C-alpha positions in Angstrom: 118.2 102.1 117.1 117.0 104.5 114.3 118.3 106.1 111.2 116.4 108.6 109.2 117.1 108.3 105.4 116.2 110.7 102.6 113.5 109.1 100.2 114.8 108.4 96.7 116.6 105.3 95.1 119.7 105.2 97.1 119.3 102.8 100.1 116.2 101.4 98.0 118.5 99.7 95.5 121.8 99.7 97.5 123.4 101.5 94.5 126.1 103.1 96.6 127.5 103.3 99.9 124.1 103.6 101.3 123.2 100.0 101.9 122.5 97.5 104.7 125.5 95.6 106.2 125.1 91.9 106.7 122.7 91.4 109.8 121.3 94.8 109.6 117.4 95.1 109.4 115.5 97.7 107.8 111.9 98.8 108.0 111.0 100.0 104.3 107.9 101.3 103.0 109.1 100.3 99.5 106.6 98.6 97.5 108.9 95.6 96.6 111.6 93.5 98.0 113.9 90.7 96.9 116.8 88.9 98.7 119.8 91.4 98.8 118.1 94.3 97.2 119.1 96.8 100.1 122.5 95.1 100.8 123.8 91.6 100.7 123.0 89.9 104.2 120.5 92.7 105.0 117.0 92.0 106.1 114.2 94.3 104.6 110.7 94.1 106.4 108.0 95.8 104.0 105.9 97.8 106.4 103.1 100.5 106.3 103.9 104.0 106.9 102.1 103.8 110.2 104.4 100.7 111.1 107.7 102.5 109.9 106.8 105.6 112.3 106.0 103.3 115.2 109.3 101.5 114.7 111.3 104.8 114.5 109.5 105.9 117.7 110.2 102.7 119.6 113.7 102.2 118.1 112.8 98.6 117.1 109.9 96.7 115.5 106.8 97.0 117.7 103.1 96.5 117.5 101.8 99.8 116.0 98.2 99.1 117.8 100.0 99.8 121.2 101.0 103.4 120.2 97.4 104.6 119.6 
C-alpha cells in the first residue's frame, strides 16, 4: 500500500506518533538515514524522487524504468 505524508520533520525524525511501526518499510527522499530514525524496527529506503513516485504508483518498490 501507500500513504501520502506531508513534507516536514515529523515522520522524518519519528518525533511524534507519525513513525514507522516494527516491520514497516518506507520509501523516503530524505538525505540521511540511520537505524531507528523513522521508528524502531522500521526499515527506511532512501530513494530518488522518481523512485518514490514509482513506488507510490505501483504500491510497492518497483523498477522505475518499467514505468517510462
